[in-house]
N, C-alpha and C positions, 0 to 999 in steps of 0.2 A: 681571435685571429693570431693570438699568441698561443693557441693550443699545439701540441705536439703530435696530437692523435693525427693532425692532417698530414704532418711530416712522414709519421709512420705508416701511414695509409699509401702514400706514395712510394715508399721504399718497400712496400710488400711485393711491388711488382718488379723489384730491381732483377736484373741479371747481368751477365758479363757485356751484352751489346748495348743494353742502356747505360751502363755504368761508362763505358768507353765513350759513348756519344754525349752523355752530359758533362763528361769530363773536359772532352775537346770544346764543347759549347762555353762552358765555365771559363775556360783558357783564354777565350776572347776577351775577358774583362781584367786580365792581370797586365801588368806594365811590359812583360816579355812580348806580347803582342800589341798593345797600344802604341807604344813608341816607334816601332818600326812602322807601322800602319800610318802614323802621321808624317813619318819621313816621305813615304809613297805619295801622301796627300800634298804635301808641300811643294815638294821636288819633281814629282810626277804628273800632278794634276792640276792644281792651282795654288800658287805661293801663298796669296793673300788670304784667300778663303781657308787654307791650310792653316795659318797662324791664328785665325780667329777660332776655328774649332779646337786648336790645341789650347788656346787661352781658357775657352769656355771649359774644356776638360778639366785643367788644372783649377780653376776655381770652383767648379763643381765638386772635385775631390777635396778641396779645402774646407767647403761648406758642409760636405758630407761627414767629414773626420770630425768637425767640430761639433755637429749635432750628435755623432756618436758618443763623444765625451761629455756632452751636456746631459743627454738621456741616460747612458752608463747601462744600457739593458744587456741581458745575457741573449746568447744564441740558443737554439733548440737543444743542441748537443751538451750543453752547460747544465740544464735543468732536468734532464730526462735520459737515463741511461740505456733507454731502450732505442733512441735515435742512433742510427750509424752514421759513422763519418765515411761515407762512401767515397772512394777516391784517395783516402788518405792511408798512410802506412802503419798507423796506430791505431787502437781502440778507444772508444769514447772514455775520456779520463774521469767524468763526473761520477759521484757517489749518491746523486739525487735520483729520485725515481718519481715520475709523474708528477713534476714541479712546475707543469706549465699552466695556462689558464684554465679555469674550469669550464668556461663556457667560450662560445664564439666570439662574443663581444667582451668577455671578461678581460682583466688585466692579470699580469703576471704576480704571483704571490710576493709579498715582501721578503719572504725567507730566501727564495731564489735569487731575487735581485741582490741581497745582502751577501748571499754566499760567493757570488762572482766577484762582487766589489772588494770583498776582504780577501778571498783567495783567487786572485785575477790570474787565470791562465790561458787566456784565450782575448782577442779582441772583443770590443762590444759590438753587438748586432744591428741595432736600429739608428738609422735607416740602411739598407742595403746599398753598398757602394757599387757592386756591380751592376744594380738595377738602374740607378742614378746615372752611371757611365754608359749604359747601354742606350739610355733616352737621348742624352746629350751628343754622344758619337753617332749612333745609326739615325738619331731623329734629326741631329744636326747635318748629316750628308744628304737626307731626304730635302731639308728646307733649303740648304745653301747651294748645293750641287744641282738640285732640281733635274734628277735624271729618273724618269719614270720606269726605266729598267730595273734599277734598284728598289723600288718601292716593296715588292714582295718580300725580296730577300731581306731589307733593312726590318721590315714590320715584323718578320720571322724572329730575327734576333732579339728584337726588343721584348718580344713574349717569352722566347727559349731561354736566354741568358737568366732571367729570374727565377723561371721554372727551373732550371738547373740548380740554383742555389738552394732552393727548397728540396729538391730530389737527394741532394748531396749533403742534407742535415746541417746546411750552413745557415739557415734563414726561416724565422717565422714569416707566414703570409703577411702580418702586420709590417715586418721589415721591407718585404717587396712593396708594399703599398705606399709606405714612407719613402722608399728609394724614387717609385714612380712621381711622387710629388716633388721631390727636391729636383730631381732632373729635369721634370716638365717646367719647373719655374725658373732653373738657371737658364734653359733653353729659351723660354719665352723672354727672359730679361735681355739675353743677347740678341735675340731676333729683333726684339721691339726697340732697343735703345742703342745697339752697336751696328747691326747690319743695315738699317734703314737711316742712321745717320750719316748722311753723304759729307758733312762738314768735318766730322770726326775720322771717318775713313780717308778723307783726302788730306787730312793732317798726319795721321798716324802712317799711311801708306804713300807718303809725300813722294813727288816725281821731279821737285824743282831742287836746284842746288843751293839755295838760300835759307838759311835758319834765322829767324827772327825771335830774339829771348824776351817775347812778350808773356802776358799772363797764362795763354794756352799752353806753351812751351814749358813753363815753369810747373805749371799743373802736371803735365805729362811727365816731368822728370820726377816730381815729388811722389806721384801716383807710382811710378815704375819701381822706385827704391824703398820710399819710406813706408808705404802700406805693407809690403811683404814683411818688413823688419818689425813692424808694430804687432803683426800676425803672431809672430813666433815669440815676441816678448809679452804679449797681453795675455794671449789664449792658449789652451793646450791643444795646439794644432800639431800634427805630424811634422817634424823639422823637414823631412823628404818633399813634402808638397810645397813648402815655403822655399826650400831651396831650388827646387825646379822653377817655381814662379820668379823669383829673383834672378836666378841664372838666365831663365829666357828672357827676361827684361833687359838684362845686360848686355847680351848678346845682341837683342833685336835694335838696341838702343844705339849699339855701334854700326848697326846697318843703316838705321835711321838718319844718323849724321851725314852719310853719302847719298841718301835717297833709296827708295824701293826698287829692286832690279826688275828687268822685263823678265817673264818666265816663259815666253813663247817659245815654240819649236816643235819639231816633229816628234813622232813616237820613240825613235831611236835616240834622239838628244835627250829625251825625257828617262828612258831606261838607263842610259849612262849615267845622268845626274844621280838617281835614286841609287844605282848601284855604288857609285863611289861613296855617298853619303852613309849608306848602310855599312860598308866597311870600316869607314871613319868611326861611325858609331859603336860597332862591336869591338874593334881594337880599343878605343877609349875606355870602354867600361869593362873591358878585361884587364885593363891596367888600374882601373878605380877598385876592381874587386880586391885585388893585391894591396892596394893602398889601405883599403878600409880594414883589412885584417890587422895591419899594424897599428892603425890610429886607435881602433876599438880595444886592440890588446893594452894600449896606454890609456884609454879611456878618456881620449881627448875628442870630446864631442863637438866642441867649439870649432876645432880645426877640421873635423869631419865635414861639418856644415859648411866652412868657408870654402873648403877644397870642392864641395859638389856644387857650390854656387858658380865658382871659378870655371869647373870643367863643363858644366851646362852653357854658360855663357860663351865659352870658346868653341863649344860644338856648334851652336846656333850661329854665331859670327863667322867661323871658319868655313862651316859648310856651304855658306852664299859666296864667300870670297873665293873659294876654291873653283866653283863653278863659273864665277865670273872671270878669274883668271885663264880657265880652260877654254872660255869661249862658249860655253854651254849656257850661260845667262849673261844678259846684258845690262849696264848700267843705264840704259836709256830710261825713260819715264814710264808712264803706266799705259803701255799698248794694249795691255790685256786686264783691262779694270774688272772688278767684281761685277 
C-alpha cells in the first residue's frame, strides 16, 4: 500500500482532461472551498447543523494533522522521482528513485523515511487530510441533513477526492485508507455522542435568556478555551487549526450568551444571508492576507496566531449579529431545531 507503482500506473493514463477534472475534484478539499461552503450551510440551510459540521471538520483536521506529525511518513513524490506532481507548476524535487515499499503490504524503507525527515521539503503524507475531510464533510451532510437526493453526489465525492490525491501524486493508497479510518472515526464520535445527545444540544444551542453558572456551564467554558490552548502548547498541531477552533469557540460563545437565533426563512432571505456573509468573509480575509505579510516579515508568530483567533471570533459573532440586526434572523428560541 506504500508502493509507488500504483501511483505511476494511474498516472500512465493521464491527459489534459483527466488532469483538469482531478484538479477540480481535489480543490474541493482545500480551505478555499470548505469555509465558503460552511457559510452556505450555516446561513443558508441549517444554522445548528452547520456549526456541528464545522466543529467536526476542525477537530478532524486537528486529529489528522497530529497523526501526520506522529507518523512523519513521506508522500509518493518524496520517495520516487518517477511520480509526477500533476497539477503543480514544478517538477518532482526528490533525488530518490524507486524508494517506495517493495510489496503491497510492505512498509516504506527506513532510508526514504529518514531522507524526508532530515531534508523536509514537503508536508507529511499519512493519513490523507483530503480523504478524512471528504468523509466528515460529505458523509456528515448525508447523516445530518438526510437528503436522499444528495446520496449519490456525496458518495461519489467520498470516492473521487481520495482518488484524485493518488492520481495527482500526493498520496499512497495507505494514506487514503488511513484518511478513511480517521474521518470515519471522527464522524462516528460526533454522530454517536453529539448529534444524539439532546441534553448537550439543548445546552449548547440554548434558546432561553437565563444562564446558570453551574458545573455544565463551567465545563463548556473550559472546553471552549482551555483545550485549544493546551493543543497548541502540548502537541505539534498546525497553529491554523487551533486558531480556527479557538476563534470559532470565541465567536460562538458570544452568540451563546444571548441564545441561539432562529434561522427560519424563505429561499430569498437565505440567499441574502449567505451573500452578505460571503462578502464579509472575503473582505476580512483579503485584509488578513496583507496583515500576515507584515507579521511574518517580522517573524511574529504569536501576534499572527492571536490576531487569527480574534478575526475568526469576530467573523463568527458578527456574521450572526449582522443577520439579526437586518431582520434576516431572529433572536427567538429554537423554532427550527435539529
